[in-house]
C-alpha positions as CSV (number, residue, x, y, z in Angstrom):
1,M,-152.7,-14.0,-82.4
2,I,-154.7,-17.1,-82.3
3,D,-153.7,-18.7,-78.9
4,E,-153.6,-22.6,-80.5
5,E,-154.2,-23.7,-76.5
6,Q,-157.9,-22.6,-76.7
7,L,-159.1,-24.3,-79.5
8,N,-160.9,-27.7,-80.0
9,I,-161.1,-29.5,-83.2
10,C,-164.0,-32.4,-83.9
11,H,-164.1,-35.9,-85.2
12,E,-165.5,-34.7,-88.8
13,C,-162.6,-32.1,-89.0
14,V,-160.1,-34.7,-88.6
15,G,-160.3,-37.2,-91.7
16,E,-157.6,-39.7,-90.0
17,D,-159.7,-43.1,-89.0
18,F,-157.4,-43.8,-85.7
19,L,-157.5,-40.5,-84.5
20,K,-161.3,-39.8,-85.6
21,K,-162.3,-42.8,-83.8
22,E,-160.4,-41.6,-80.8
23,I,-162.2,-38.2,-80.7
24,R,-165.7,-39.7,-81.5
25,V,-165.1,-42.1,-78.2
26,E,-163.4,-40.3,-75.7
27,G,-163.6,-36.6,-76.6
28,K,-166.3,-34.4,-74.5
29,R,-168.9,-32.2,-76.2
30,G,-168.2,-28.9,-77.2
31,K,-167.7,-26.1,-80.1
32,C,-165.4,-27.3,-82.8
33,S,-163.0,-24.1,-83.7
34,Y,-163.2,-25.0,-87.4
35,C,-166.5,-25.8,-88.4
36,E,-168.5,-23.9,-85.2
37,K,-170.6,-26.8,-85.0
38,R,-171.4,-28.2,-81.5
39,R,-169.7,-32.1,-81.6
40,K,-167.1,-34.7,-80.0
41,V,-164.0,-32.3,-79.6
42,F,-160.5,-32.6,-78.6
43,P,-158.6,-29.5,-77.7
44,L,-155.7,-28.4,-80.6
45,P,-152.9,-29.7,-78.6
46,W,-153.7,-33.1,-78.0
47,L,-154.0,-33.4,-81.7
48,A,-150.8,-31.3,-82.4
49,E,-148.9,-33.6,-80.1
50,K,-150.0,-36.7,-81.2
51,I,-148.9,-35.6,-84.5
52,S,-145.4,-34.9,-83.2
53,A,-144.8,-38.0,-81.7
54,A,-146.0,-40.1,-85.1
55,I,-143.5,-37.8,-87.1
56,E,-140.9,-38.3,-84.7
57,E,-141.3,-42.3,-84.7
58,H,-141.8,-42.4,-88.5
59,F,-139.9,-39.5,-90.2
60,Y,-136.7,-37.8,-90.1
61,L,-136.0,-34.1,-90.5
62,T,-133.8,-33.6,-93.9
63,S,-130.7,-31.5,-93.9
64,N,-131.3,-28.0,-94.6
65,E,-127.3,-28.1,-96.5
66,P,-126.5,-30.3,-99.9
67,T,-124.4,-33.3,-99.4
68,P,-120.9,-33.0,-100.3
69,L,-121.4,-34.8,-103.6
70,E,-123.8,-32.7,-103.8
71,C,-122.0,-29.2,-103.4
72,A,-119.7,-31.0,-106.1
73,L,-122.2,-31.0,-108.5
74,L,-123.2,-27.6,-107.8
75,S,-119.7,-26.4,-108.2
76,D,-119.2,-28.4,-111.8
77,K,-119.5,-25.5,-114.2
78,D,-120.7,-28.0,-116.9
79,S,-123.9,-29.7,-114.7
80,N,-126.8,-28.3,-114.7
81,Y,-127.9,-29.6,-111.1
82,V,-130.2,-27.3,-109.0
83,W,-130.5,-28.3,-105.1
84,G,-133.5,-28.5,-103.6
85,R,-134.2,-29.8,-100.2
86,H,-135.5,-33.1,-99.9
87,G,-138.7,-34.4,-98.3
88,Q,-141.9,-32.9,-97.9
89,E,-142.8,-29.7,-96.3
90,L,-143.9,-29.5,-92.6
91,N,-147.2,-28.1,-93.3
92,N,-148.2,-30.7,-96.3
93,L,-146.9,-33.5,-94.0
94,I,-149.3,-32.5,-91.4
95,Q,-152.3,-32.0,-93.8
96,D,-151.7,-35.8,-95.2
97,L,-151.1,-37.4,-91.8
98,A,-154.1,-36.5,-90.1
99,E,-156.0,-35.7,-93.0
100,V,-156.9,-32.5,-92.0
101,N,-157.5,-29.0,-93.9
102,E,-154.0,-26.5,-94.3
103,S,-156.0,-24.7,-91.5
104,V,-155.9,-27.0,-89.3
105,A,-152.2,-28.0,-89.9
106,T,-150.9,-24.2,-90.1
107,D,-152.4,-24.2,-86.2
108,V,-150.9,-27.3,-85.0
109,Q,-147.3,-26.1,-86.4
110,S,-147.6,-22.8,-85.0
111,Y,-148.0,-24.8,-81.7
112,L,-145.3,-27.2,-82.2
113,S,-143.2,-24.3,-83.2
114,F,-143.3,-22.0,-80.4
115,Y,-143.4,-25.4,-77.7
116,F,-141.3,-27.7,-79.2
117,G,-139.1,-25.8,-81.3
118,G,-136.0,-25.3,-79.4
119,D,-134.5,-22.3,-78.2
120,P,-132.6,-20.0,-81.5
121,K,-129.9,-19.3,-79.4
122,D,-128.5,-23.2,-79.5
123,F,-128.1,-22.1,-83.7
124,E,-130.4,-25.4,-84.5
125,E,-132.9,-25.2,-86.9
126,N,-136.7,-25.4,-85.8
127,P,-138.2,-28.9,-86.5
128,Y,-141.2,-27.3,-86.9
129,G,-140.4,-24.4,-88.7
130,D,-141.5,-23.1,-92.2
131,E,-138.5,-24.2,-93.9
132,A,-138.3,-27.8,-92.2
133,C,-138.9,-30.7,-94.2
134,Y,-139.5,-34.7,-93.5
135,E,-138.9,-38.2,-94.9
136,E,-140.2,-41.1,-93.8
137,S,-137.6,-43.5,-91.7
138,P,-137.2,-46.8,-92.3
139,P,-138.8,-49.6,-90.9
140,D,-137.1,-50.3,-87.5
141,T,-136.2,-54.3,-87.7
142,Y,-133.7,-54.2,-84.8
143,G,-136.1,-55.7,-82.7
144,F,-137.1,-59.0,-84.9
145,K,-133.5,-59.4,-85.8
146,E,-132.2,-59.5,-82.4
147,S,-134.5,-62.3,-81.8
148,W,-133.4,-64.3,-85.0
149,D,-129.7,-64.1,-83.5
150,L,-130.8,-65.3,-80.3
151,F,-132.7,-68.1,-82.2
152,R,-129.6,-69.0,-84.2
153,Q,-127.4,-69.5,-80.8
154,E,-130.1,-71.3,-79.0
155,I,-130.4,-73.7,-81.4
156,T,-126.7,-74.0,-82.6
157,W,-125.1,-73.9,-79.3
158,R,-127.0,-74.5,-76.5
159,A,-130.6,-76.8,-77.6
160,R,-130.6,-78.5,-80.8
161,F,-134.4,-79.3,-80.7
162,F,-137.7,-77.4,-79.8
163,S,-137.8,-75.5,-76.9
164,Q,-140.4,-73.0,-75.1
165,F,-137.4,-69.9,-75.7
166,V,-137.2,-71.0,-79.6
167,E,-141.0,-71.8,-80.0
168,Q,-141.8,-68.5,-78.3
169,I,-139.7,-66.4,-81.0
170,L,-141.1,-68.7,-83.8
171,D,-144.2,-67.5,-82.5
172,E,-143.6,-63.8,-82.7
173,L,-142.0,-64.3,-85.9
174,F,-144.6,-66.5,-88.0
175,S,-147.9,-65.2,-86.5
176,N,-150.8,-64.4,-88.2
177,L,-149.6,-65.6,-91.7
178,D,-152.8,-65.8,-93.2
179,S,-153.3,-62.1,-92.9
180,L,-150.1,-60.9,-94.7
181,K,-150.6,-59.6,-97.9
182,T,-148.6,-57.2,-100.2
183,Y,-149.8,-53.9,-101.8
184,D,-152.2,-55.1,-104.7
185,G,-153.5,-58.1,-102.0
186,K,-151.5,-61.3,-102.7
187,S,-151.4,-63.4,-100.0
188,V,-148.4,-65.1,-98.5
189,I,-150.2,-68.5,-98.7
190,R,-150.4,-70.0,-102.0
191,I,-152.8,-72.6,-103.1
192,S,-151.5,-75.4,-105.5
193,G,-153.1,-78.3,-106.8
194,P,-156.3,-78.9,-109.5
195,S,-157.7,-75.8,-111.3
196,T,-154.5,-73.4,-110.7
197,E,-152.1,-72.4,-111.9
198,N,-149.4,-74.9,-110.1
199,P,-151.5,-78.0,-110.9
200,Y,-147.9,-80.0,-110.9
201,V,-144.6,-80.2,-109.2
202,F,-141.3,-81.6,-110.6
203,R,-138.8,-83.8,-108.7
204,A,-135.9,-85.3,-110.3
205,R,-133.0,-87.8,-109.7
206,V,-128.8,-87.9,-111.1
207,C,-128.1,-91.2,-112.5
208,Q,-124.3,-91.7,-113.2
209,T,-124.9,-95.2,-114.0
210,H,-127.3,-97.7,-116.5
211,N,-127.6,-99.1,-112.9
212,S,-129.1,-96.5,-111.0
213,L,-131.2,-95.5,-114.3
214,D,-132.2,-98.9,-114.2
215,Q,-133.5,-99.0,-110.6
216,I,-135.6,-95.8,-111.3
217,L,-137.4,-96.8,-114.4
218,K,-138.2,-100.0,-113.0
219,N,-139.8,-98.6,-109.7
220,P,-140.5,-94.9,-110.6
221,I,-142.9,-94.2,-107.5
222,K,-140.6,-95.6,-104.8
223,E,-137.1,-93.9,-106.6
224,L,-138.8,-90.6,-107.5
225,S,-141.2,-89.7,-104.4
226,S,-139.4,-88.8,-101.1
227,P,-137.4,-91.4,-99.5
228,P,-138.6,-93.5,-96.8
229,P,-137.5,-91.7,-93.0
230,K,-135.0,-94.3,-92.9
231,Y,-133.0,-92.9,-96.1
232,A,-133.7,-89.5,-95.5
233,K,-130.5,-87.4,-95.7
234,Q,-130.5,-83.9,-94.1
235,G,-131.4,-81.2,-96.4
236,R,-131.9,-77.3,-96.6
237,M,-135.3,-77.8,-95.0
238,N,-135.2,-81.0,-93.2
239,A,-133.2,-83.1,-90.4
240,T,-132.0,-86.2,-91.0
241,G,-134.7,-89.1,-90.8
242,I,-137.6,-86.3,-91.6
243,S,-138.8,-86.8,-95.1
244,V,-140.1,-84.0,-97.3
245,F,-140.2,-83.6,-100.9
246,Y,-138.3,-81.6,-102.7
247,G,-139.5,-80.8,-106.1
248,A,-139.8,-77.2,-108.3
249,T,-142.6,-75.5,-110.6
250,D,-140.6,-76.8,-113.7
251,T,-138.3,-79.2,-115.4
252,E,-135.5,-76.9,-115.8
253,T,-135.3,-75.6,-112.2
254,C,-135.1,-79.3,-110.8
255,I,-132.6,-80.2,-113.3
256,A,-130.0,-77.2,-112.0
257,E,-130.9,-77.8,-108.0
258,V,-129.8,-81.2,-108.2
259,R,-126.5,-80.1,-109.9
260,P,-126.3,-83.0,-112.4
261,P,-122.3,-83.8,-113.7
262,V,-121.5,-83.5,-117.3
263,G,-122.2,-86.9,-118.9
264,S,-124.9,-88.0,-116.2
265,H,-128.4,-88.6,-116.8
266,V,-131.1,-86.8,-114.7
267,V,-134.9,-88.6,-114.6
268,V,-137.8,-85.9,-113.7
269,G,-141.2,-86.9,-112.9
270,R,-143.7,-84.9,-113.1
271,F,-146.0,-84.8,-110.4
272,Q,-149.8,-84.7,-110.6
273,I,-151.2,-82.7,-107.3
274,L,-154.6,-84.5,-106.6
275,K,-155.4,-81.9,-103.8
276,N,-155.2,-78.0,-102.9
277,L,-151.8,-77.5,-101.0
278,R,-151.3,-74.5,-98.6
279,L,-148.0,-73.3,-99.4
280,L,-146.2,-70.2,-97.7
281,D,-144.5,-68.4,-100.8
282,L,-141.3,-66.8,-99.2
283,N,-141.3,-64.4,-102.3
284,I,-144.4,-62.9,-101.2
285,L,-143.5,-63.0,-97.9
286,S,-140.8,-60.5,-98.4
287,K,-143.0,-58.0,-100.2
288,I,-145.9,-58.0,-97.9
289,Y,-147.1,-54.5,-96.9
290,I,-148.8,-53.3,-93.8
291,K,-152.0,-50.9,-93.4
292,G,-152.3,-48.8,-90.3
293,S,-152.3,-45.6,-88.8
294,Y,-149.1,-43.8,-87.8
295,F,-150.8,-42.6,-84.7
296,D,-151.5,-46.4,-83.9
297,P,-148.4,-47.6,-81.1
298,E,-148.3,-50.9,-82.7
299,F,-148.1,-49.8,-86.5
300,S,-143.9,-49.3,-85.9
301,S,-143.5,-52.8,-84.8
302,R,-145.7,-54.1,-87.2
303,Q,-143.8,-52.3,-89.8
304,G,-140.7,-53.2,-88.4
305,H,-141.8,-57.2,-88.7
306,A,-142.7,-56.8,-92.2
307,A,-139.3,-55.2,-93.2
308,F,-137.4,-57.9,-91.2
309,F,-138.9,-60.9,-93.5
310,Q,-136.9,-59.7,-96.0
311,D,-133.9,-60.2,-94.3
312,L,-135.5,-63.6,-93.0
313,V,-136.2,-64.8,-96.5
314,G,-132.7,-64.1,-97.7
315,E,-131.5,-66.4,-94.8
316,L,-133.7,-69.1,-95.3
317,T,-132.8,-69.3,-99.3
318,K,-129.3,-68.1,-99.1
319,P,-126.8,-70.6,-101.2
320,V,-125.0,-72.8,-98.4
321,M,-121.5,-74.5,-99.1
322,P,-121.4,-78.3,-98.3
323,E,-119.0,-77.6,-95.7
324,E,-121.4,-75.4,-93.8
325,E,-124.3,-77.5,-94.1
326,N,-124.1,-79.2,-90.7
327,F,-124.4,-75.5,-88.7
328,E,-126.2,-73.3,-91.5
329,Y,-129.0,-75.8,-92.2
330,L,-130.2,-75.9,-88.3
331,P,-132.1,-72.8,-88.5
332,T,-134.1,-73.5,-91.8
333,Q,-134.9,-76.9,-90.5
334,I,-136.2,-75.9,-87.3
335,V,-138.5,-73.6,-89.1
336,A,-139.6,-75.7,-91.5
337,E,-140.2,-78.0,-88.8
338,Y,-142.5,-75.2,-86.6
339,L,-144.3,-74.1,-90.4
340,A,-145.2,-77.9,-90.6
341,E,-146.6,-78.6,-87.0
342,K,-147.5,-75.4,-85.7
343,V,-149.0,-73.3,-87.6
344,E,-152.9,-72.8,-87.8
345,P,-154.3,-73.6,-90.5
346,N,-152.0,-76.0,-91.4
347,L,-149.1,-75.5,-94.0
348,D,-148.5,-78.2,-96.5
349,G,-145.1,-76.8,-97.5
350,I,-142.6,-73.9,-98.8
351,I,-142.5,-72.4,-102.3
352,F,-139.6,-69.8,-103.1
353,S,-137.5,-69.0,-105.9
354,S,-134.5,-71.4,-107.0
355,S,-130.6,-69.8,-106.5
356,Q,-129.4,-72.3,-109.2
357,A,-132.0,-71.9,-112.5
358,Q,-132.1,-68.1,-113.8
359,N,-135.5,-68.3,-114.6
360,K,-138.6,-67.3,-113.2
361,E,-139.8,-70.7,-111.6
362,Q,-139.5,-71.8,-108.4
363,N,-138.9,-74.4,-105.9
364,I,-141.4,-76.4,-103.8
365,I,-141.0,-78.0,-100.8
366,L,-143.5,-80.4,-99.5
367,F,-143.6,-81.8,-96.0
368,H,-143.9,-85.3,-94.9
369,N,-147.5,-85.0,-94.0
370,S,-148.5,-83.4,-97.9
371,C,-146.3,-85.3,-99.9
372,A,-147.5,-89.3,-100.5
373,V,-147.7,-90.5,-103.6
374,E,-150.7,-92.8,-104.9
375,P,-149.3,-96.5,-105.2
376,Y,-148.7,-98.0,-108.7
377,I,-150.1,-101.5,-108.5
378,L,-148.4,-104.5,-110.3
379,P,-149.6,-108.3,-110.6
380,T,-147.7,-110.3,-108.4
381,G,-144.6,-112.1,-109.6
382,T,-144.3,-109.2,-112.7
383,T,-140.5,-108.6,-114.1
384,V,-139.8,-105.0,-115.0
385,S,-137.2,-104.5,-117.8
386,V,-135.7,-101.7,-119.4
387,D,-135.0,-101.5,-123.0
388,Y,-132.8,-98.3,-124.5
389,G,-133.2,-98.9,-127.8
390,W,-130.6,-99.7,-130.8
391,S,-128.0,-97.8,-133.3
392,T,-126.3,-99.2,-136.5
393,E,-123.9,-97.6,-138.3
394,D,-126.9,-96.1,-140.9
395,D,-129.5,-95.3,-138.1
396,Y,-130.3,-95.2,-134.7
397,D,-133.5,-95.6,-132.2
398,D,-133.1,-94.0,-128.4
399,S,-136.2,-94.2,-127.7
400,I,-136.5,-96.0,-124.1
401,T,-139.3,-98.8,-123.2
402,V,-140.1,-100.0,-120.0
403,Y,-141.5,-103.5,-119.9
404,E,-143.7,-105.1,-117.5
405,E,-144.2,-109.1,-117.8
406,Y,-146.2,-111.3,-115.6
407,T,-147.4,-114.7,-116.0
408,K,-151.1,-115.9,-117.7
409,N,-152.0,-117.8,-114.4
410,T,-151.6,-115.1,-111.7
411,S,-154.8,-113.4,-111.2
412,H,-154.6,-109.5,-111.5
413,D,-157.8,-109.0,-109.5
414,N,-156.9,-111.4,-106.8
415,Q,-153.3,-111.4,-106.5
416,S,-152.2,-107.7,-107.4
417,E,-150.3,-106.0,-104.3
418,C,-148.4,-103.0,-104.8
419,M,-144.8,-103.6,-105.2
420,D,-143.9,-99.8,-103.6
421,K,-145.8,-100.7,-100.7
422,M,-144.3,-104.1,-99.8
423,E,-141.1,-102.8,-100.4
424,Y,-141.6,-99.7,-98.4
425,H,-143.5,-102.0,-95.5
426,E,-140.3,-103.3,-94.5
427,E,-139.2,-100.3,-93.1
428,Y,-142.2,-98.3,-91.9
429,Y,-145.8,-98.4,-92.2
430,D,-147.4,-95.5,-94.5
431,D,-150.7,-94.6,-93.9
432,R,-150.4,-91.3,-95.3
433,E,-153.2,-89.9,-97.9
434,P,-151.8,-89.6,-101.5
435,T,-151.9,-85.9,-102.4
436,L,-149.2,-86.8,-105.7
437,R,-149.7,-89.0,-108.4
438,L,-147.3,-89.6,-111.2
439,D,-148.5,-91.4,-114.1
440,V,-145.6,-93.7,-115.3
441,N,-146.6,-93.9,-119.2
442,E,-147.0,-90.1,-119.2
443,D,-145.0,-88.0,-116.9
444,I,-141.7,-89.4,-116.5
445,S,-138.8,-87.9,-118.9
446,I,-134.7,-88.7,-119.0
447,W,-132.4,-85.4,-119.8
448,G,-128.6,-85.9,-120.6
449,I,-126.2,-83.3,-119.3
450,K,-124.2,-82.3,-122.3
451,R,-122.4,-79.2,-120.5
452,A,-122.7,-76.6,-117.3
453,I,-122.9,-73.1,-117.8
454,Y,-121.7,-70.5,-114.8
455,E,-122.4,-67.1,-114.2
456,T,-119.2,-65.8,-112.3
457,S,-117.8,-62.6,-110.8
458,K,-114.0,-61.8,-111.2
459,R,-112.0,-60.1,-108.6
460,Y,-108.4,-59.2,-108.1
461,V,-106.1,-59.9,-105.8
462,S,-103.1,-57.7,-104.9
463,R,-99.9,-58.2,-102.6
464,Y,-97.8,-56.0,-100.8
465,R,-94.7,-56.4,-98.8
466,H,-94.0,-53.8,-96.0
467,E,-91.2,-53.7,-93.4
468,K,-92.2,-52.7,-90.0
469,A,-91.0,-50.7,-87.8
470,E,-89.9,-52.6,-84.5
471,N,-93.2,-50.4,-82.6
472,E,-95.4,-50.0,-85.5
473,A,-98.8,-51.2,-85.3
474,S,-100.0,-53.4,-87.7
475,P,-102.2,-52.2,-90.5
476,S,-105.9,-53.0,-89.7
477,G,-107.2,-55.2,-92.4
478,V,-110.9,-55.0,-94.0
479,E,-114.1,-55.1,-91.5
480,K,-115.2,-59.0,-92.2
481,T,-118.7,-58.1,-92.9
482,G,-120.5,-61.3,-93.8
483,S,-119.4,-64.5,-95.3
484,F,-116.6,-64.6,-97.6
485,F,-118.5,-66.1,-100.5
486,D,-121.6,-63.3,-100.0
487,Q,-118.9,-60.4,-101.3
488,F,-119.0,-62.4,-104.5
C-alpha cells in the first residue's frame, strides 16, 4: 500500500495557477513522485489539505438519499423518473480543482479519506469516500448584507449626513468599480456620448394646462433641463437642493417614468451628449463574474461581494411608494452622492432598467457636474409666442409653431444675451461646462396621453371567525418577510 505521506508533488504536476506558484516559490528541491524529475516540490499531504480546505469553503456534500419529492416520483408507477445522486464525484472534483491527473487525485482522496473520513461507527457518510459527490455552495453575502443594514440604520436613525463610518462601508462596497466585469468581459462602466450606442438622453415634463405647455415651449432649455438647486426636489438619487438630470434612453421610457395622467400632455426633449460620459450600469453590476482561485483566501469574500451586488441593485432600483419616500430614498441618495463625489476615476451618472416601462430601454441619471445644457441665444428684447394650429368643421392643422420676434433696430451681435442664463443668474451662478445640447428646432416633441395600461396581479382575501377559549393562545399569523407591496 502506498504511503501518501511519503509522496511529493512538483509545480509542473499541478496545473492550478495559485497552487503552482506557491510550490514554485516556497517549495523545496526534491524528486517528484509522479513525473520523477527533480524540481521544487511539496509533500502530497500539503496539497491534500489545501484541497480539503477549498472543498469545505466552496462546496457541500450532496445527500446520498432522494428527497421526499424525488421519493414520490420514484413511487409513482406512471413516472419514468430515475434517481441519481446530485453533484460531481469527488475524484473528478479534485482533478478539476487542482488541475491534476487521476493518479494524483486518487492519492489525495485516499489520504483525506484515511485522516479526515470520520469514524464508520458514527454511521455518517465518509465525506472523502468513493461515493461522495459535491456541488458548489452559493456565495456567502452575509457580511456585505450586514454592512448594508448597518449603513441604512446609521443614515436613517443616527447620522443623516456623511460620517466616517458611512464612508467606510461605501468604500468597502464600491471599491475597484472599474475592474468589475461580466463573464463575457462587459464592464460595469458604460460610455455614452458621441459615436457610442447612446449618443442621446431624453427628458420629459408633464403639462396639464396650456399655460404650463406655453412656459416649456417658450423656454425649453430652462424648463427641460435639470432644475436650479433652489427648486430641486428630492428624488431617488438626489436630496432636496441637489440638482441632477433624470432622463432615459428613449421617449417611451421617459413618458412612463413621469406617470402622466390621462388627458395631459408630455413634452419630451432629446438631448445630444456632447462628450463621452462614464455611467455606472446597474444591470451589469448585478451580473458581474469574479475570476480567481478556490485556493486564494480572499476569493470567497470577492465572490460574496459580487453576489451581494444583485441584492444591492434591487434595493437601489425597487419601486418606492410616495408615503415611504422620505426614508426609503435616504440610502439611494447617499449612495448617489458617494458615487458622484468619491469614486475615482469620476463617474458622470448611473444607468439602470426602468420599472415603469416594459421595453429594454433604461433610465439615465446624470450627476450635477455632468448635466449642464448648452445655452440657447436670443436677441435682447425678443418676445416668444406659441401657435397651436387651427381647426374647422371640415379640416384642421394641429402642428405647433413657436415664434421668436425682435425689432430690427436691435443688434443681434452686440446685444444678444442668453435668456436662460439671465434668468438663472438671479438664483445661482452656473459655471459648469455644458455636456448636453437641445436642438429646439428638431429635438422637442409633444405627446398627448390617451389612456394608461397597468400590468396587475390578483390576490384573494378570505376571512374566518373563531370563538377562542379563555386560555387558548391566539393563532400565529404569517411571518412578514418584506413590504406588503413586495408580495405583488
